[in-house]
TORKOL-4160 file (C-alpha; in steps of 0.2 Angstrom, whole numbers, padded with zeros to 4 digits, m for minus):
169
<pt num="1" X="m0589" Y="0237" Z="0678"/>
<pt num="2" X="m0599" Y="0241" Z="0694"/>
<pt num="3" X="m0602" Y="0229" Z="0708"/>
<pt num="4" X="m0619" Y="0226" Z="0714"/>
<pt num="5" X="m0624" Y="0233" Z="0731"/>
<pt num="6" X="m0619" Y="0220" Z="0744"/>
<pt num="7" X="m0628" Y="0217" Z="0761"/>
<pt num="8" X="m0626" Y="0205" Z="0775"/>
<pt num="9" X="m0632" Y="0188" Z="0773"/>
<pt num="10" X="m0644" Y="0180" Z="0786"/>
<pt num="11" X="m0630" Y="0168" Z="0792"/>
<pt num="12" X="m0619" Y="0183" Z="0796"/>
<pt num="13" X="m0633" Y="0192" Z="0806"/>
<pt num="14" X="m0636" Y="0176" Z="0815"/>
<pt num="15" X="m0618" Y="0174" Z="0820"/>
<pt num="16" X="m0617" Y="0191" Z="0827"/>
<pt num="17" X="m0633" Y="0189" Z="0837"/>
<pt num="18" X="m0626" Y="0173" Z="0845"/>
<pt num="19" X="m0610" Y="0182" Z="0849"/>
<pt num="20" X="m0620" Y="0196" Z="0857"/>
<pt num="21" X="m0630" Y="0183" Z="0867"/>
<pt num="22" X="m0614" Y="0174" Z="0874"/>
<pt num="23" X="m0606" Y="0190" Z="0879"/>
<pt num="24" X="m0622" Y="0196" Z="0888"/>
<pt num="25" X="m0623" Y="0179" Z="0897"/>
<pt num="26" X="m0605" Y="0181" Z="0903"/>
<pt num="27" X="m0609" Y="0199" Z="0909"/>
<pt num="28" X="m0624" Y="0193" Z="0919"/>
<pt num="29" X="m0615" Y="0179" Z="0927"/>
<pt num="30" X="m0601" Y="0190" Z="0933"/>
<pt num="31" X="m0613" Y="0202" Z="0941"/>
<pt num="32" X="m0620" Y="0189" Z="0953"/>
<pt num="33" X="m0636" Y="0180" Z="0956"/>
<pt num="34" X="m0645" Y="0194" Z="0963"/>
<pt num="35" X="m0653" Y="0198" Z="0980"/>
<pt num="36" X="m0657" Y="0180" Z="0985"/>
<pt num="37" X="m0639" Y="0175" Z="0981"/>
<pt num="38" X="m0633" Y="0189" Z="0993"/>
<pt num="39" X="m0644" Y="0182" Z="1007"/>
<pt num="40" X="m0638" Y="0164" Z="1004"/>
<pt num="41" X="m0620" Y="0170" Z="1004"/>
<pt num="42" X="m0622" Y="0178" Z="1021"/>
<pt num="43" X="m0631" Y="0162" Z="1028"/>
<pt num="44" X="m0617" Y="0151" Z="1021"/>
<pt num="45" X="m0604" Y="0162" Z="1029"/>
<pt num="46" X="m0612" Y="0161" Z="1046"/>
<pt num="47" X="m0614" Y="0142" Z="1045"/>
<pt num="48" X="m0596" Y="0140" Z="1039"/>
<pt num="49" X="m0590" Y="0151" Z="1054"/>
<pt num="50" X="m0600" Y="0142" Z="1067"/>
<pt num="51" X="m0594" Y="0125" Z="1060"/>
<pt num="52" X="m0576" Y="0130" Z="1060"/>
<pt num="53" X="m0577" Y="0137" Z="1078"/>
<pt num="54" X="m0587" Y="0122" Z="1084"/>
<pt num="55" X="m0573" Y="0111" Z="1078"/>
<pt num="56" X="m0559" Y="0122" Z="1086"/>
<pt num="57" X="m0569" Y="0122" Z="1102"/>
<pt num="58" X="m0569" Y="0103" Z="1102"/>
<pt num="59" X="m0550" Y="0102" Z="1097"/>
<pt num="60" X="m0544" Y="0115" Z="1109"/>
<pt num="61" X="m0556" Y="0109" Z="1123"/>
<pt num="62" X="m0563" Y="0127" Z="1126"/>
<pt num="63" X="m0579" Y="0136" Z="1126"/>
<pt num="64" X="m0583" Y="0148" Z="1112"/>
<pt num="65" X="m0598" Y="0160" Z="1109"/>
<pt num="66" X="m0606" Y="0170" Z="1096"/>
<pt num="67" X="m0611" Y="0188" Z="1100"/>
<pt num="68" X="m0625" Y="0194" Z="1088"/>
<pt num="69" X="m0629" Y="0212" Z="1085"/>
<pt num="70" X="m0640" Y="0222" Z="1073"/>
<pt num="71" X="m0625" Y="0225" Z="1062"/>
<pt num="72" X="m0616" Y="0208" Z="1062"/>
<pt num="73" X="m0609" Y="0195" Z="1074"/>
<pt num="74" X="m0592" Y="0191" Z="1082"/>
<pt num="75" X="m0585" Y="0174" Z="1088"/>
<pt num="76" X="m0578" Y="0174" Z="1106"/>
<pt num="77" X="m0568" Y="0162" Z="1117"/>
<pt num="78" X="m0570" Y="0160" Z="1136"/>
<pt num="79" X="m0553" Y="0165" Z="1144"/>
<pt num="80" X="m0545" Y="0157" Z="1159"/>
<pt num="81" X="m0552" Y="0170" Z="1171"/>
<pt num="82" X="m0570" Y="0169" Z="1164"/>
<pt num="83" X="m0569" Y="0184" Z="1153"/>
<pt num="84" X="m0575" Y="0183" Z="1134"/>
<pt num="85" X="m0562" Y="0188" Z="1122"/>
<pt num="86" X="m0558" Y="0186" Z="1103"/>
<pt num="87" X="m0549" Y="0170" Z="1100"/>
<pt num="88" X="m0532" Y="0170" Z="1093"/>
<pt num="89" X="m0535" Y="0169" Z="1074"/>
<pt num="90" X="m0536" Y="0180" Z="1059"/>
<pt num="91" X="m0548" Y="0194" Z="1061"/>
<pt num="92" X="m0558" Y="0189" Z="1046"/>
<pt num="93" X="m0563" Y="0173" Z="1054"/>
<pt num="94" X="m0569" Y="0180" Z="1071"/>
<pt num="95" X="m0580" Y="0195" Z="1066"/>
<pt num="96" X="m0592" Y="0200" Z="1052"/>
<pt num="97" X="m0601" Y="0216" Z="1049"/>
<pt num="98" X="m0617" Y="0214" Z="1038"/>
<pt num="99" X="m0620" Y="0225" Z="1023"/>
<pt num="100" X="m0632" Y="0239" Z="1028"/>
<pt num="101" X="m0647" Y="0233" Z="1018"/>
<pt num="102" X="m0647" Y="0215" Z="1026"/>
<pt num="103" X="m0656" Y="0213" Z="1043"/>
<pt num="104" X="m0653" Y="0199" Z="1055"/>
<pt num="105" X="m0666" Y="0191" Z="1066"/>
<pt num="106" X="m0661" Y="0179" Z="1080"/>
<pt num="107" X="m0670" Y="0166" Z="1091"/>
<pt num="108" X="m0662" Y="0157" Z="1105"/>
<pt num="109" X="m0670" Y="0142" Z="1112"/>
<pt num="110" X="m0687" Y="0147" Z="1103"/>
<pt num="111" X="m0686" Y="0165" Z="1110"/>
<pt num="112" X="m0684" Y="0180" Z="1100"/>
<pt num="113" X="m0668" Y="0190" Z="1105"/>
<pt num="114" X="m0668" Y="0209" Z="1105"/>
<pt num="115" X="m0653" Y="0214" Z="1095"/>
<pt num="116" X="m0655" Y="0232" Z="1097"/>
<pt num="117" X="m0648" Y="0231" Z="1115"/>
<pt num="118" X="m0629" Y="0230" Z="1115"/>
<pt num="119" X="m0625" Y="0212" Z="1122"/>
<pt num="120" X="m0610" Y="0210" Z="1133"/>
<pt num="121" X="m0611" Y="0191" Z="1133"/>
<pt num="122" X="m0613" Y="0179" Z="1118"/>
<pt num="123" X="m0631" Y="0173" Z="1115"/>
<pt num="124" X="m0625" Y="0157" Z="1108"/>
<pt num="125" X="m0612" Y="0145" Z="1116"/>
<pt num="126" X="m0601" Y="0132" Z="1107"/>
<pt num="127" X="m0595" Y="0119" Z="1120"/>
<pt num="128" X="m0580" Y="0108" Z="1120"/>
<pt num="129" X="m0592" Y="0093" Z="1120"/>
<pt num="130" X="m0599" Y="0098" Z="1103"/>
<pt num="131" X="m0615" Y="0104" Z="1110"/>
<pt num="132" X="m0622" Y="0121" Z="1105"/>
<pt num="133" X="m0635" Y="0133" Z="1111"/>
<pt num="134" X="m0651" Y="0130" Z="1100"/>
<pt num="135" X="m0653" Y="0145" Z="1089"/>
<pt num="136" X="m0660" Y="0151" Z="1073"/>
<pt num="137" X="m0653" Y="0166" Z="1063"/>
<pt num="138" X="m0663" Y="0173" Z="1049"/>
<pt num="139" X="m0656" Y="0185" Z="1036"/>
<pt num="140" X="m0667" Y="0196" Z="1026"/>
<pt num="141" X="m0667" Y="0213" Z="1018"/>
<pt num="142" X="m0670" Y="0227" Z="1030"/>
<pt num="143" X="m0682" Y="0237" Z="1019"/>
<pt num="144" X="m0692" Y="0222" Z="1013"/>
<pt num="145" X="m0705" Y="0216" Z="1025"/>
<pt num="146" X="m0717" Y="0208" Z="1012"/>
<pt num="147" X="m0723" Y="0191" Z="1016"/>
<pt num="148" X="m0714" Y="0184" Z="1000"/>
<pt num="149" X="m0698" Y="0193" Z="1003"/>
<pt num="150" X="m0683" Y="0182" Z="1002"/>
<pt num="151" X="m0675" Y="0175" Z="1018"/>
<pt num="152" X="m0662" Y="0163" Z="1023"/>
<pt num="153" X="m0660" Y="0154" Z="1040"/>
<pt num="154" X="m0646" Y="0146" Z="1049"/>
<pt num="155" X="m0651" Y="0134" Z="1063"/>
<pt num="156" X="m0642" Y="0123" Z="1076"/>
<pt num="157" X="m0649" Y="0110" Z="1087"/>
<pt num="158" X="m0643" Y="0106" Z="1105"/>
<pt num="159" X="m0631" Y="0093" Z="1097"/>
<pt num="160" X="m0623" Y="0106" Z="1086"/>
<pt num="161" X="m0630" Y="0100" Z="1070"/>
<pt num="162" X="m0632" Y="0115" Z="1058"/>
<pt num="163" X="m0644" Y="0117" Z="1044"/>
<pt num="164" X="m0646" Y="0131" Z="1031"/>
<pt num="165" X="m0660" Y="0134" Z="1020"/>
<pt num="166" X="m0671" Y="0147" Z="1011"/>
<pt num="167" X="m0686" Y="0151" Z="1022"/>
<pt num="168" X="m0702" Y="0144" Z="1014"/>
<pt num="169" X="m0718" Y="0153" Z="1017"/>
């Protein structure tokens, strides 16, 4: 007695395709959201650090500052003798170096700041009263100057209110 040749049923093939689709979806989600998500993450990080240091400046009654550079930014506090220094906190909360492919642009009080020069003083002040130097920091990709290139901005007004959004063109 010979058995007839047996193949896969349509239902079996469909189940395998659904499983492959689910596994592929999980793999894509674990990789990340792509370039726009990386820029949004950098903007969220800066906004969170500024908000944290604004609150600490108010609670401790001290003046804090943000020193921006081409490669990142550092948060500083004004010492008793008038010198800027790193606040006493974990290093991850006071300094951040940007990935090499992400560029930072800065405008303070509606004027562009040249980040190529090494700044000795912070460009943005966070005062104990809650007031902040007006600034706009824009994150984009260093090698993408196209008009429709993704960019994210973090901005603060003089009262210290922060906004973060994707730059619409």
